[in-house]
Structure formats: C-alpha cells, structure tokens
C-alpha positions as CSV (number, residue, x, y, z in Angstrom):
1,X,-16.4,32.2,33.2
2,X,-20.1,31.9,32.5
3,X,-21.1,30.2,29.3
4,X,-24.0,31.1,27.1
5,X,-24.6,28.2,24.8
6,X,-27.2,27.9,22.1
7,X,-28.4,24.3,21.9
8,X,-31.5,24.7,19.7
9,X,-31.5,22.2,16.8
10,X,-28.7,20.3,18.4
11,X,-28.6,16.5,18.6
12,X,-31.2,15.0,21.0
13,X,-28.5,12.6,22.3
14,X,-26.6,15.6,23.6
15,X,-29.6,17.1,25.3
16,X,-30.2,14.1,27.5
17,X,-29.2,14.4,31.1
18,X,-27.6,17.8,30.9
19,X,-25.6,18.7,34.0
20,X,-24.3,22.1,35.0
21,X,-20.7,22.7,34.0
22,X,-19.9,23.5,37.7
23,X,-21.4,20.2,38.9
24,X,-19.2,18.7,41.7
25,X,-19.4,15.2,40.3
26,X,-17.5,16.2,37.0
27,X,-13.7,16.5,37.0
28,X,-12.2,19.9,36.5
29,X,-11.3,20.9,32.9
30,X,-7.7,21.2,34.0
31,X,-7.3,17.5,34.3
32,X,-7.5,17.2,30.4
33,X,-4.0,18.5,30.6
34,X,-2.6,16.2,33.4
35,X,0.8,14.7,32.9
36,X,-0.6,11.2,33.2
37,X,-2.3,10.0,30.0
38,X,-4.5,7.6,32.1
39,X,-5.8,10.6,34.1
40,X,-6.5,12.5,30.8
41,X,-8.4,9.5,29.4
42,X,-10.5,9.1,32.6
43,X,-11.3,12.8,32.5
44,X,-12.3,12.7,28.8
45,X,-14.6,9.8,29.4
46,X,-16.3,11.4,32.4
47,X,-16.8,14.7,30.8
48,X,-18.2,13.1,27.6
49,X,-20.5,10.8,29.6
50,X,-22.2,14.0,31.0
51,X,-23.7,14.7,27.6
52,X,-23.3,18.3,28.4
53,X,-23.0,20.4,25.2
54,X,-21.3,23.2,27.1
55,X,-18.2,20.9,27.4
56,X,-17.9,20.0,23.7
57,X,-15.7,22.9,22.8
58,X,-13.4,22.3,25.8
59,X,-13.0,18.7,24.8
60,X,-12.2,19.5,21.2
61,X,-9.7,22.2,22.4
62,X,-8.0,19.6,24.5
63,X,-7.9,17.2,21.7
64,X,-6.3,19.8,19.3
65,X,-3.2,20.0,21.5
66,X,-3.0,16.3,22.6
67,X,0.2,14.5,21.7
68,X,-0.3,10.9,23.0
69,X,-2.0,8.7,20.3
70,X,-4.0,6.4,22.7
71,X,-5.5,9.6,24.2
72,X,-6.3,10.8,20.6
73,X,-8.3,7.6,20.0
74,X,-10.3,8.2,23.1
75,X,-11.1,11.7,22.1
76,X,-12.4,10.5,18.7
77,X,-14.5,7.8,20.3
78,X,-16.0,9.8,23.1
79,X,-16.7,12.9,21.0
80,X,-18.4,10.7,18.4
81,X,-20.6,9.1,21.0
82,X,-21.3,12.5,22.6
83,X,-22.2,14.3,19.5
84,X,-23.5,11.5,17.3
85,X,-20.8,12.3,14.7
86,X,-19.1,8.9,14.7
87,X,-17.4,9.3,11.3
88,X,-15.3,12.3,12.2
89,X,-11.6,11.5,12.9
90,X,-8.7,13.8,13.6
91,X,-8.0,17.0,15.5
92,X,-8.4,19.4,12.6
93,X,-11.6,17.7,11.4
94,X,-13.2,18.1,14.9
95,X,-12.1,21.8,15.0
96,X,-13.8,22.3,11.6
97,X,-17.0,20.6,12.8
98,X,-17.0,22.9,15.9
99,X,-16.5,25.9,13.8
100,X,-19.4,24.9,11.6
101,X,-21.7,24.4,14.6
102,X,-20.7,27.7,16.0
103,X,-21.3,29.5,12.7
104,X,-24.8,27.9,12.5
105,X,-25.6,29.0,16.1
106,X,-25.9,25.5,17.5
107,X,-22.8,25.9,19.7
108,X,-20.7,28.7,21.0
109,X,-16.9,28.5,21.4
110,X,-16.3,29.9,24.8
111,X,-13.6,27.9,26.5
112,X,-13.5,27.4,30.3
113,X,-10.3,28.7,32.0
114,X,-7.7,26.2,33.0
115,X,-7.9,26.8,36.7
116,X,-5.4,24.8,38.7
117,X,-7.0,26.2,41.9
118,X,-9.9,23.9,41.1
119,X,-7.6,21.0,41.8
120,X,-6.3,19.5,45.0
121,X,-3.0,21.0,46.1
122,X,-1.0,17.9,45.4
123,X,-2.2,18.0,41.7
124,X,-1.0,21.5,41.0
125,X,2.4,20.4,39.9
126,X,1.0,17.5,37.8
127,X,-0.6,19.7,35.1
128,X,1.4,20.2,31.9
129,X,3.1,23.6,32.0
130,X,1.7,25.0,28.8
131,X,-1.9,24.5,30.0
132,X,-1.5,27.2,32.7
133,X,-0.5,29.8,30.1
134,X,-3.4,29.4,27.6
135,X,-5.0,32.7,28.6
136,X,-5.1,35.8,26.4
137,X,-2.6,37.6,28.5
138,X,0.2,35.2,27.3
139,X,-0.4,36.0,23.6
140,X,2.6,38.4,23.0
141,X,5.0,36.1,24.9
142,X,4.0,33.2,22.6
143,X,4.3,35.3,19.4
144,X,7.8,36.3,20.3
145,X,8.8,32.6,20.8
146,X,7.7,31.8,17.3
147,X,9.2,34.9,15.5
148,X,12.2,36.1,17.3
149,X,13.8,33.3,19.3
150,X,14.0,29.6,19.1
151,X,13.8,27.1,21.9
152,X,12.3,23.7,21.2
153,X,10.2,23.3,24.3
154,X,9.1,27.0,24.3
155,X,8.3,26.6,20.5
156,X,6.1,23.5,21.4
157,X,4.2,25.4,24.1
158,X,3.8,28.4,21.7
159,X,2.4,26.2,19.0
160,X,0.0,24.6,21.4
161,X,-1.1,28.0,22.5
162,X,-1.9,29.3,19.0
163,X,-3.8,26.1,18.1
164,X,-5.8,26.0,21.3
165,X,-6.8,29.6,20.8
166,X,-7.2,29.7,17.0
167,X,-10.7,31.0,17.4
168,X,-9.4,34.3,18.8
169,X,-9.1,37.1,16.2
170,X,-5.6,38.2,17.5
171,X,-4.3,34.7,17.1
172,X,-5.8,34.3,13.7
173,X,-4.2,37.6,12.5
174,X,-0.8,36.3,13.8
175,X,-1.1,33.0,12.1
176,X,-2.0,34.6,8.8
177,X,1.3,36.5,9.0
178,X,4.9,35.6,8.1
179,X,5.7,33.9,11.4
180,X,6.2,30.4,9.7
181,X,8.9,31.7,7.4
182,X,10.7,33.3,10.4
183,X,10.4,30.1,12.4
184,X,11.7,28.1,9.4
185,X,14.8,30.3,9.1
186,X,16.2,28.4,12.1
187,X,18.3,25.4,11.1
188,X,17.5,23.0,14.0
189,X,13.7,23.4,14.5
190,X,11.7,20.3,15.3
191,X,9.8,19.8,12.0
192,X,7.6,17.0,13.4
193,X,6.3,19.1,16.3
194,X,5.5,21.9,13.8
195,X,3.6,19.6,11.5
196,X,1.8,17.8,14.4
197,X,0.4,21.0,15.9
198,X,-0.5,22.6,12.6
199,X,-2.7,19.6,12.0
200,X,-4.7,20.7,15.0
201,X,-5.9,23.8,13.2
202,X,-9.4,23.9,11.6
203,X,-9.2,21.8,8.5
204,X,-10.7,22.5,6.1
205,X,-10.9,26.2,7.0
206,X,-9.7,29.7,6.0
207,X,-6.8,29.7,8.4
208,X,-5.5,26.3,7.2
209,X,-5.8,27.6,3.6
210,X,-3.7,30.7,4.6
211,X,-1.1,28.5,6.2
212,X,-1.0,26.3,3.1
213,X,-0.5,29.5,0.9
214,X,2.4,30.5,3.2
215,X,4.1,27.1,2.7
216,X,3.8,27.4,-1.1
217,X,5.4,30.8,-1.1
218,X,8.2,29.6,1.2
219,X,9.3,27.1,-1.5
220,X,10.2,30.2,-3.6
221,X,12.3,31.7,-0.8
222,X,15.9,32.7,-1.5
223,X,16.8,31.5,2.0
224,X,18.0,27.9,1.6
225,X,17.2,27.0,5.3
226,X,13.6,28.1,4.8
227,X,13.2,26.0,1.6
228,X,14.9,23.0,3.1
229,X,12.7,23.1,6.2
230,X,9.6,23.6,4.2
231,X,10.4,20.5,2.0
232,X,11.1,18.6,5.2
233,X,7.7,19.5,6.5
234,X,6.1,18.2,3.3
235,X,8.1,15.1,3.3
236,X,7.6,14.2,6.9
237,X,10.2,13.2,9.4
238,X,11.6,9.8,9.0
239,X,10.4,7.5,11.8
240,X,7.3,9.5,12.4
241,X,3.8,9.1,10.9
242,X,2.8,12.8,11.0
243,X,1.9,14.0,7.6
244,X,1.1,17.6,6.8
245,X,-0.5,17.8,3.4
246,X,-0.5,21.0,1.2
247,X,-2.3,20.9,-2.1
248,X,-0.9,22.3,-5.4
249,X,2.9,22.1,-4.6
250,X,3.9,19.4,-7.1
251,X,5.3,21.8,-9.7
252,X,7.4,23.8,-7.2
253,X,8.8,20.6,-5.5
254,X,9.6,19.0,-8.8
255,X,11.7,22.1,-9.8
256,X,13.6,21.8,-6.6
257,X,14.7,18.2,-7.4
258,X,17.3,19.9,-9.7
259,X,18.6,22.2,-7.0
260,X,22.5,22.3,-6.9
261,X,22.2,22.3,-3.0
262,X,22.3,18.6,-2.0
263,X,20.2,19.2,1.2
264,X,17.4,20.8,-0.8
265,X,17.5,18.2,-3.6
266,X,17.4,15.4,-1.0
267,X,14.4,16.8,0.8
268,X,12.7,17.6,-2.5
269,X,13.0,14.0,-3.5
270,X,11.6,12.8,-0.2
271,X,8.8,15.4,-0.5
272,X,8.0,14.2,-4.0
273,X,7.9,10.6,-2.9
274,X,5.2,11.7,-0.4
275,X,3.3,13.9,-2.8
276,X,3.6,12.1,-6.1
277,X,5.8,9.0,-5.8
278,X,5.5,7.9,-9.4
279,X,7.0,11.1,-10.7
280,X,10.3,10.5,-8.9
281,X,11.2,6.8,-9.5
282,X,11.0,5.5,-13.0
283,X,9.0,2.4,-13.8
284,X,12.2,0.7,-14.8
285,X,13.9,1.5,-11.4
286,X,10.9,0.4,-9.4
287,X,10.5,-2.8,-11.3
288,X,14.2,-3.7,-11.0
289,X,14.1,-3.1,-7.3
290,X,11.0,-5.3,-7.0
291,X,12.6,-8.1,-8.9
292,X,15.8,-7.9,-6.8
293,X,13.8,-7.8,-3.5
294,X,11.8,-10.9,-4.4
295,X,15.0,-12.6,-5.6
296,X,16.7,-12.0,-2.2
297,X,13.7,-12.6,0.1
298,X,11.5,-15.3,-1.4
299,X,12.4,-18.6,0.2
300,X,11.1,-21.3,-2.2
301,X,12.9,-20.9,-5.5
302,X,15.0,-24.0,-5.0
303,X,12.0,-26.0,-3.7
304,X,10.1,-25.1,-6.9
305,X,13.0,-25.3,-9.3
306,X,12.5,-21.7,-10.3
307,X,15.2,-20.0,-12.5
308,X,14.7,-16.4,-11.3
309,X,17.5,-15.1,-13.5
310,X,15.6,-16.5,-16.5
311,X,12.5,-14.7,-15.3
312,X,14.5,-11.5,-15.0
313,X,16.0,-11.9,-18.5
314,X,12.5,-12.1,-19.9
315,X,10.6,-9.4,-17.9
316,X,13.2,-6.7,-17.0
317,X,13.7,-5.5,-20.6
318,X,9.9,-5.0,-20.9
319,X,10.0,-2.5,-17.9
320,X,12.0,-0.1,-20.1
321,X,9.1,0.2,-22.5
322,X,6.3,0.8,-19.9
323,X,4.4,4.0,-20.5
324,X,1.6,4.0,-18.0
325,X,0.7,3.0,-14.4
326,X,-1.6,0.4,-15.8
327,X,1.1,-1.2,-18.0
328,X,3.4,-1.2,-15.0
329,X,0.8,-2.8,-12.8
330,X,0.2,-5.6,-15.3
331,X,3.9,-6.2,-15.6
332,X,4.2,-6.4,-11.8
333,X,1.3,-8.8,-11.7
334,X,3.2,-11.0,-14.2
335,X,6.4,-10.9,-12.0
336,X,4.6,-11.7,-8.8
337,X,2.8,-14.6,-10.5
338,X,6.1,-16.1,-11.5
339,X,6.7,-16.9,-7.9
340,X,4.1,-19.5,-8.4
341,X,2.8,-18.8,-4.9
342,X,-0.9,-18.4,-4.0
343,X,0.0,-16.2,-1.1
344,X,1.9,-13.6,-3.2
345,X,-0.3,-10.6,-4.3
346,X,0.1,-7.2,-5.8
347,X,-1.9,-4.7,-3.7
348,X,-3.1,-1.1,-4.1
349,X,-0.6,1.6,-3.3
350,X,-1.0,5.1,-4.6
351,X,-2.6,3.5,-7.6
352,X,-5.2,0.8,-7.9
353,X,-4.1,-2.6,-9.2
354,X,-5.2,-2.9,-12.8
355,X,-8.0,-5.2,-13.5
356,X,-7.2,-8.3,-15.6
357,X,-10.0,-9.4,-18.0
358,X,-10.9,-13.0,-17.5
359,X,-13.8,-14.7,-19.1
360,X,-16.7,-14.8,-16.6
361,X,-19.9,-16.0,-18.3
362,X,-20.9,-19.8,-18.4
363,X,-24.1,-21.7,-19.2
364,X,-25.0,-22.5,-15.7
365,X,-22.9,-25.5,-14.6
366,X,-19.5,-26.3,-13.2
367,X,-17.1,-29.3,-13.4
368,X,-14.5,-31.0,-11.3
369,X,-11.7,-33.3,-12.4
370,X,-12.9,-37.0,-12.0
371,X,-10.9,-40.0,-11.3
372,X,-10.1,-40.4,-15.1
373,X,-8.9,-36.8,-15.3
374,X,-12.0,-35.6,-17.2
375,X,-14.2,-32.6,-16.5
376,X,-17.4,-34.0,-14.9
377,X,-20.4,-32.0,-14.1
378,X,-20.9,-31.7,-10.4
379,X,-23.0,-28.6,-10.0
380,X,-25.9,-27.2,-12.1
381,X,-27.6,-23.8,-11.5
382,X,-31.3,-24.3,-10.9
383,X,-33.4,-22.9,-13.8
384,X,-30.3,-22.1,-15.9
385,X,-29.8,-22.8,-19.6
386,X,-27.9,-26.1,-18.8
387,X,-30.7,-27.5,-16.6
388,X,-33.3,-26.5,-19.1
389,X,-31.4,-28.1,-22.0
390,X,-31.0,-31.4,-20.1
391,X,-27.5,-31.3,-18.8
392,X,-27.2,-33.8,-16.0
393,X,-24.9,-34.2,-12.9
394,X,-22.1,-36.7,-13.8
395,X,-22.0,-35.9,-17.5
396,X,-18.5,-35.5,-18.8
397,X,-17.5,-32.7,-21.2
398,X,-15.7,-34.0,-24.3
399,X,-15.4,-30.8,-26.4
400,X,-16.0,-27.1,-26.3
401,X,-16.8,-25.3,-29.5
402,X,-15.1,-28.1,-31.4
403,X,-11.9,-28.1,-29.3
404,X,-11.0,-31.0,-27.1
405,X,-12.0,-30.2,-23.4
406,X,-8.5,-31.0,-22.2
407,X,-7.0,-28.5,-24.6
408,X,-9.4,-25.8,-23.5
409,X,-8.5,-26.5,-19.9
410,X,-4.8,-26.2,-20.6
411,X,-5.4,-22.8,-22.3
412,X,-7.4,-21.7,-19.3
413,X,-4.5,-22.7,-17.1
414,X,-2.1,-20.7,-19.2
415,X,-4.3,-17.6,-19.0
416,X,-4.9,-17.9,-15.3
417,X,-1.3,-18.3,-14.3
418,X,0.0,-15.4,-16.3
419,X,-1.4,-12.9,-13.8
420,X,-2.3,-15.1,-10.8
421,X,0.2,-17.2,-8.7
422,X,-0.5,-20.8,-8.1
423,X,1.5,-22.8,-5.6
424,X,0.9,-26.0,-7.3
425,X,-0.4,-27.3,-10.7
426,X,-3.1,-29.4,-9.1
427,X,-4.6,-26.2,-7.4
428,X,-4.5,-24.5,-10.8
429,X,-6.2,-27.5,-12.4
430,X,-8.9,-27.3,-9.8
431,X,-9.8,-23.8,-10.9
432,X,-9.3,-24.5,-14.6
433,X,-11.9,-27.3,-14.4
434,X,-14.4,-24.9,-12.8
435,X,-13.6,-22.0,-15.2
436,X,-12.8,-23.5,-18.7
437,X,-16.4,-23.0,-19.9
438,X,-16.4,-19.3,-19.3
439,X,-16.8,-16.8,-22.1
440,X,-15.8,-13.2,-22.7
441,X,-19.3,-12.1,-23.7
442,X,-22.5,-12.6,-21.8
443,X,-25.0,-14.6,-23.9
444,X,-22.2,-16.1,-26.2
445,X,-23.2,-19.5,-27.5
446,X,-21.2,-22.5,-26.3
447,X,-21.3,-25.7,-28.4
448,X,-20.6,-28.7,-26.1
449,X,-20.3,-32.5,-26.6
450,X,-20.9,-34.5,-23.5
451,X,-21.0,-38.1,-22.4
452,X,-23.9,-39.2,-20.1
453,X,-23.9,-41.9,-17.5
454,X,-24.5,-44.5,-20.3
455,X,-21.6,-43.3,-22.3
456,X,-23.8,-41.8,-24.8
457,X,-22.8,-38.6,-26.6
458,X,-25.0,-35.5,-26.2
459,X,-24.7,-32.3,-28.1
460,X,-25.8,-28.9,-26.6
461,X,-25.8,-25.3,-27.7
462,X,-26.1,-23.2,-24.6
463,X,-26.0,-19.4,-23.9
464,X,-23.4,-18.2,-21.4
465,X,-25.6,-16.3,-19.0
466,X,-24.2,-17.0,-15.5
467,X,-21.5,-14.7,-14.1
468,X,-19.0,-15.3,-11.4
469,X,-20.5,-16.8,-8.3
470,X,-19.9,-19.1,-5.4
471,X,-19.4,-22.7,-6.5
472,X,-19.8,-25.5,-4.0
473,X,-16.6,-27.0,-2.5
474,X,-18.1,-30.4,-1.8
475,X,-18.5,-32.7,-4.8
476,X,-21.9,-33.9,-3.7
477,X,-24.4,-32.0,-1.6
478,X,-24.6,-33.4,2.0
479,X,-27.8,-32.9,3.8
480,X,-27.3,-31.0,7.0
481,X,-23.8,-29.8,6.1
482,X,-23.2,-26.1,5.2
483,X,-20.9,-26.0,2.1
484,X,-20.1,-22.3,2.7
485,X,-20.3,-22.3,6.5
486,X,-17.6,-22.7,9.1
487,X,-17.9,-26.1,10.9
488,X,-20.9,-28.4,10.6
489,X,-21.4,-32.0,11.5
490,X,-23.8,-35.0,11.3
491,X,-23.9,-38.7,11.9
492,X,-23.4,-41.1,8.9
493,X,-24.5,-44.7,8.5
494,X,-22.5,-47.3,10.4
495,X,-22.2,-45.1,13.6
496,X,-19.6,-42.9,11.9
497,X,-19.4,-39.2,12.9
498,X,-18.7,-36.6,10.2
499,X,-17.3,-33.0,10.7
500,X,-16.9,-30.6,7.8
501,X,-14.3,-27.9,8.6
502,X,-14.9,-25.5,5.7
503,X,-13.1,-22.5,7.3
504,X,-10.6,-22.0,10.1
505,X,-12.3,-19.1,12.1
506,X,-12.4,-17.9,15.6
507,X,-15.3,-20.2,16.4
508,X,-13.3,-23.3,15.4
509,X,-12.7,-24.6,18.9
510,X,-16.2,-24.0,20.4
511,X,-17.8,-25.6,17.4
512,X,-15.4,-28.6,17.6
513,X,-16.2,-29.0,21.3
514,X,-19.9,-29.1,20.5
515,X,-19.4,-31.6,17.7
516,X,-17.2,-34.0,19.6
517,X,-19.5,-33.8,22.7
518,X,-22.2,-35.1,20.5
519,X,-20.1,-37.7,18.7
520,X,-17.4,-38.8,21.2
521,X,-18.7,-42.3,21.4
522,X,-19.1,-43.0,17.7
523,X,-17.4,-46.0,16.1
524,X,-15.3,-43.8,13.9
525,X,-14.9,-40.1,13.0
526,X,-14.3,-38.4,9.7
527,X,-12.8,-34.8,9.5
528,X,-13.3,-33.3,6.1
529,X,-11.2,-30.2,5.1
530,X,-11.9,-30.4,1.3
531,X,-12.3,-26.9,0.0
532,X,-11.1,-25.3,3.2
533,X,-10.0,-21.7,2.4
534,X,-7.9,-21.2,5.5
535,X,-8.0,-18.5,8.2
536,X,-6.1,-18.9,11.4
537,X,-6.0,-21.0,14.5
538,X,-4.4,-21.1,17.9
539,X,-2.0,-24.1,17.7
540,X,-1.9,-25.0,21.4
541,X,-5.7,-25.6,21.7
542,X,-6.9,-26.3,18.2
543,X,-6.5,-30.1,18.4
544,X,-7.1,-31.0,22.0
545,X,-10.4,-32.7,21.0
546,X,-8.4,-35.4,19.1
547,X,-5.3,-36.1,21.3
548,X,-4.9,-39.7,22.4
549,X,-2.4,-38.7,25.2
550,X,-4.1,-37.9,28.4
551,X,-2.9,-34.5,29.7
552,X,-3.9,-31.8,32.1
553,X,-4.7,-29.1,29.4
554,X,-8.3,-28.1,29.4
555,X,-9.6,-31.4,30.8
556,X,-13.2,-30.2,30.6
557,X,-13.1,-30.2,26.8
558,X,-14.5,-33.4,25.2
559,X,-12.1,-35.8,23.5
560,X,-12.5,-38.3,20.7
561,X,-10.3,-41.4,21.2
562,X,-11.5,-43.6,18.4
563,X,-10.3,-44.3,14.8
564,X,-10.3,-41.4,12.4
565,X,-10.1,-40.5,8.7
566,X,-9.1,-37.1,7.1
567,X,-10.5,-36.0,3.7
568,X,-8.3,-33.6,1.7
569,X,-8.3,-32.1,-1.8
570,X,-6.4,-29.7,-4.0
571,X,-8.6,-26.8,-2.9
572,X,-7.7,-27.1,0.8
573,X,-5.3,-24.3,1.3
574,X,-3.3,-22.2,3.8
575,X,-4.4,-22.4,7.4
576,X,-6.6,-25.3,6.3
577,X,-3.5,-27.2,5.4
578,X,-1.7,-26.1,8.5
579,X,-4.5,-27.2,10.8
580,X,-5.0,-30.6,9.0
581,X,-1.2,-31.2,9.1
582,X,-1.5,-32.1,12.8
583,X,-3.5,-35.3,11.9
584,X,-0.8,-36.3,9.4
585,X,2.2,-35.5,11.6
586,X,0.6,-37.4,14.6
587,X,-0.6,-40.3,12.5
588,X,-4.0,-39.6,14.1
589,X,-6.1,-40.3,11.0
590,X,-5.9,-42.2,7.6
591,X,-5.9,-39.6,4.9
592,X,-8.0,-40.0,1.8
593,X,-8.3,-37.8,-1.4
594,X,-5.8,-35.7,-3.4
595,X,-2.8,-33.7,-2.2
596,X,-3.7,-30.2,-0.9
597,X,-3.0,-27.0,-2.7
598,X,0.5,-26.7,-1.1
599,X,0.3,-23.0,-0.2
600,X,1.2,-22.2,3.3
601,X,3.7,-19.5,4.5
602,X,4.6,-16.4,6.5
603,X,4.3,-13.2,4.6
604,X,5.5,-9.6,4.6
605,X,4.3,-6.5,2.7
606,X,6.8,-4.6,0.5
607,X,6.1,-1.2,-0.9
608,X,7.5,-0.5,-4.4
609,X,10.0,2.4,-4.7
610,X,7.6,4.5,-6.7
611,X,4.8,3.9,-4.2
612,X,2.4,2.8,-6.9
613,X,1.8,-0.7,-5.5
614,X,2.6,-3.0,-2.7
615,X,3.4,-6.7,-2.8
616,X,2.5,-9.2,-0.1
617,X,4.8,-12.2,-0.5
618,X,6.1,-15.2,1.7
619,X,9.5,-14.9,3.3
620,X,9.3,-18.2,5.2
621,X,7.9,-21.5,4.2
622,X,5.5,-22.8,6.8
623,X,5.8,-26.4,8.0
624,X,2.7,-26.7,10.1
625,X,3.2,-29.8,12.2
626,X,5.3,-31.5,9.6
627,X,9.1,-31.8,9.3
628,X,9.1,-30.2,5.8
629,X,7.5,-27.2,4.2
630,X,3.9,-27.5,3.1
631,X,4.5,-25.2,0.1
632,X,4.2,-26.8,-3.3
633,X,4.0,-30.4,-2.0
634,X,1.0,-30.0,0.3
635,X,-0.4,-32.8,2.5
636,X,-0.2,-36.1,0.7
637,X,-3.0,-38.7,1.2
638,X,-2.5,-42.3,2.3
639,X,-5.2,-43.3,-0.1
640,X,-5.2,-41.3,-3.4
641,X,-8.8,-41.2,-4.7
642,X,-10.8,-38.8,-6.8
643,X,-14.5,-38.4,-7.3
644,X,-16.0,-40.9,-9.8
645,X,-18.3,-39.5,-12.5
646,X,-20.8,-42.4,-12.1
647,X,-20.9,-41.7,-8.4
648,X,-21.9,-38.2,-9.2
649,X,-24.8,-39.5,-11.2
650,X,-25.9,-41.6,-8.1
651,X,-25.3,-38.7,-5.8
652,X,-22.5,-40.5,-4.0
653,X,-19.4,-38.9,-2.6
654,X,-16.6,-41.2,-3.7
655,X,-14.0,-40.0,-1.3
656,X,-16.3,-39.8,1.7
657,X,-17.7,-43.3,1.1
658,X,-14.3,-44.8,0.9
659,X,-13.4,-43.2,4.2
660,X,-16.6,-44.3,5.8
661,X,-16.2,-47.8,4.6
662,X,-12.6,-48.0,6.0
663,X,-13.9,-47.0,9.5
664,X,-16.9,-49.3,9.4
665,X,-14.6,-52.3,8.4
C-alpha cells in the first residue's frame, strides 16, 4: 500500500534522515506483533530510530493494542524521541495526538498492511494471530463476535481489531452502537480485557465520549448482568491496575449502593471507592480502621511506654464529630503524631493533607541549646534586623515578650508535637530552640532580653521579617566544610583529619575513598555526623575505609587504621544514625556529643479506607549495627558534651575541639 504523507510544518527532528518505508534495512511492520516481546521492542526501536514520519501511525497503531507493560514503556519512550512529544503517555493519548496531527494535515493515517509474506518462512507462525486479521475484510466477523457470541479469546481479538482500526468509518459507526450492552449481557466476560482495550481508543475524542455515554446509560439497564458488569468495569478488576474512567457517573453509582441485589450493591461500592472514596466510607469508620491498623502493626509502643488505648479513648470520639475532609485530615495528623515517630507521616491520597499553621517569621537569628540548657545564638542572618540591632553570636535569650525563654520553648514543643511526630524529646527540643522566636505575622515586634558574653543584659525590640529557610547544622562555621553538602573534609591542627558526613547519598563511598586517600596517614581522624539528615547506604561496602581487620574485599580502596572520634548530636537521624552505628558497634571510635534523634526504622504505606489519605509508618524497629533498636534511644556518646555559649563567642566548636584534643593527646 503506497502512503501519501503530508509532512509540512512537522517537527524538524522527524524530517532528519528520512528513509523509504520499503527500505531493506528496516524490519517489517509485522514484527510489531511478534509473539516474543523482545522482538517487538527491538522492532519498535529500529523503526523509531529511522525518524521516518510515515511510520508514526503504524507505531501508534501497534501501541494501541499492545498488552505487555515493558513494551508499552518502550513505545512511550521511542515515540516521544521520534516526535519530540516527550510528555505524552498512554495509548489513548497517543491516538488523540495522531488524530489531531491528521486533522491538521501534518500526518495521514494510512496503515501499512500486516504482511507475513514479508517475513522469513520460519517467522510466519510467530506472529500473534489477531494481527493477520486486521484488514477491512474481517470487520463483519469481528462485529459478530462482540454482539452475538462470546468467546474470551475471540472477544480479545475482536476488541483489538476495533481499536486498531478506529479511524475507519465503518468501525466508528459500530462502536457508537449498542454493542457494549450486548457484550455486557454475558455473565462471564473478561472485564479487564474490555477495559484495557477500550483505553486504546482516542482519548479524549468523540468516539471515547460516545463510549462513555453508553456506559452511563447501561447503569440504568433493567438487565442486572449488564448493570453489574458495567459497575465492575468502573471499579476495576481486583489484582489488576487497569482503570477505565468515565465522568459524571457518581449519582448513578451512588443510587445503586442501595440495590437489593447483593452483586450490584457490592460492585457499586467498589466502583464508588474508585470514583469518590470519601462518599462511601464515613470519617468515623476510616479513622477507627486507621487507629486499629496502627495499633496492630506499629512495633514500638512498649519501647516508648505509649498507652495506645488511652490515645483511642481521647481521639476516637472526636471522629464522630468530623464534618469535612480538612477536619478529618487534621485529626489523622494528630493520631499519627501520637506514635511519636519521626518516620510516621500522613500523605496525600484523593485529598491533599491539610496545612497546619505554624509561626514562621523571626528577627533574623537562630539558637541552639547550650551546655547549660539555654538558647544561645549560633546563627545570624547577614543584614537582618538582629545583626543591625547588635545581636551577637553567643548571646543567650532570657525572655521573649516578657515570658521566660524556657517557657516559650516548652510551648513551642507542645505546638509542634500536636501534629508532627518526634521520635525523641531531644530531637523535638533541637527544633524548638531553632523555632521558638517565630511569630504568626510578618513584621510583628519581638521584645527580647539577652545576656552577652560578659553576662550583661541587653534589651532588643526586633521585627520578625525572616521566613522559613535553611539553618546551618554545624554550631560554628568551618572553613572549607559545606554545611549543606554531602561529604567534605579538611585537615585540622595537630595532624588530625576531619570528615563531615552531612548526608548519606549515592556518592558516599567514592567521596570517602577520596577523603581517606588524602588523610590515611594522619595522627587521628574525626567523623562528624552532626545534623546528618539520612538517606541510604549499601551496608557491605559503606565502612570498608575504616575496618581494622585485613580482608580481601575491595583491597584497592584506601583504609584508615589510626585512632578515631565520632561526633553526634540530636539532629543526626535515620540513615545517618544507621551508618554511624557501625563505629559504635565495632568500638572503632570514641563518641562525642549528644544522643542522636533515635528515629530509624523500616516503613510501609497504608491507604485509609476512604482513600482520602495514606500513612507511611514503621513496622520494624531498625537496629543498624547495634544489638538493640535505634528508635527513641538513638546512639549514645561516650563523652556527653554540648556547645558552650562562650565558645560560640570565640568561634570555637566545643564538641569538635574536645574530640580533636582527645586524638592529639
């Protein structure tokens, strides 16, 4: 069949290196329908690489009837590269794009025949049977299969035929008729197959709109089998991901929830869960189920001394009074926060997690908890109100708006933990010391009393102009070290090497290799994981740089054999704790600082019964390399030491200096 394709105005990328369709170095179109998915993938890639616009419609046609997911991914990828339309995904969407291009005169839909005679003789029996019957002469045969008889395999072939040829007027006329209601009058049809191939039609498009209208009318049928099958189509088949979406069916499905026929009521409920989950399950039912699920699966109630029954006694009655998705979301946030677990989170489902209003404006500085338990200034925003007014590093906040600083910190802790889970109080205190100055309104005046390095009281009135931003993790800036980076290192006085592991990323091992290669002969080595926000690591290889035992694993990697110190704090969390636990378990380093956050676990994601939200929560407490869970307890230092406020004034890192001195001595 000779093609006449209009390519004016088409993408330049497609016009490059155009080859004739009949070129001998291109595989036959028939191989798009080969029994072996690998052959189909190779064929798609070779045809797409030709950049020949005459093949685009044939590729999209093959995609529209493809059933193997890995092959579908290749169609999306290669068609995107071939056409420049890299954001299009899905069979129906590509069909819609092709129809639009044809309507605009940039392409013509004129499929090449599936000619098995173009193949080697041994390949004739390897082409899927339906592909040899895609010609117009098979239309009546396929129409009969869909309207008068039912056979699963014949039905699948017939559906493929109609979808592959949905550009033909005869096929379009048939699909606009009542064939679907006739097909759905059979009790044992394969709903998933029907849904799958209907999704291969042009979407959006007039034909798909007509199919949607048929489905809506079939919900009013007096034939119970037709109604049940239609609901099953809308609900999807359990165990399969195929979804066929029809707009404006909510009211019809909701009425069928009350059907006296159990099969229809059941499918209506399943369909409603897909269409509008919140309308099926009450807030109270969903909340009770969430409470019970957490109660059965969360592993750390005993470890934390949590009375989950008391939590239920307090929160379950409130679920009966919930009137909106937002109220329900806030109540779920409270429940999840009661796990007191930094890895437990409420996630978006069909609804977005409601925002919780926390104060976010401060006067341009942040505090840490010093060695006397006081909020000491460790960071000042350059050019901000605090710096301009004379606030200095190392000053200690005594009061805020006439209230003792410690009381304001405690109130901040209460506000934070109502909706956010914290695995330990020390991690909560860390954030409270950074956030307790924040105000609800931008520009609000904050009255502060502060002690300077000479223990003199200073009074300030400062506007809260700085919003939420990144705050340094290290108490004192360290020249050459990236506070927000991944892994950075330098030499310290006394021939001591220093490596700051801020994040556990994929580049951990190569960066450690480089650092140790440079510092493997130093007198001592400090590993600093303070402020480490976690990530992930490969446990077999992540510590080979520090092993004392000579082994055959990766002998080319540099090793450090000397004395070591490990710095930790209450902001080191998750994989940061897991990675650092190796040094503790193997007694490879003396540990300085404060206990870590105590938040490290294996998680799952649970979807609420009403589908509004999901919850990610731990189901197994992680031990790292220890013989006990890290959760709540964290890693405990050998030398408990905090930052000193006077050291802040003198730009000295108290914990780092203590570790350095230990190694020097």
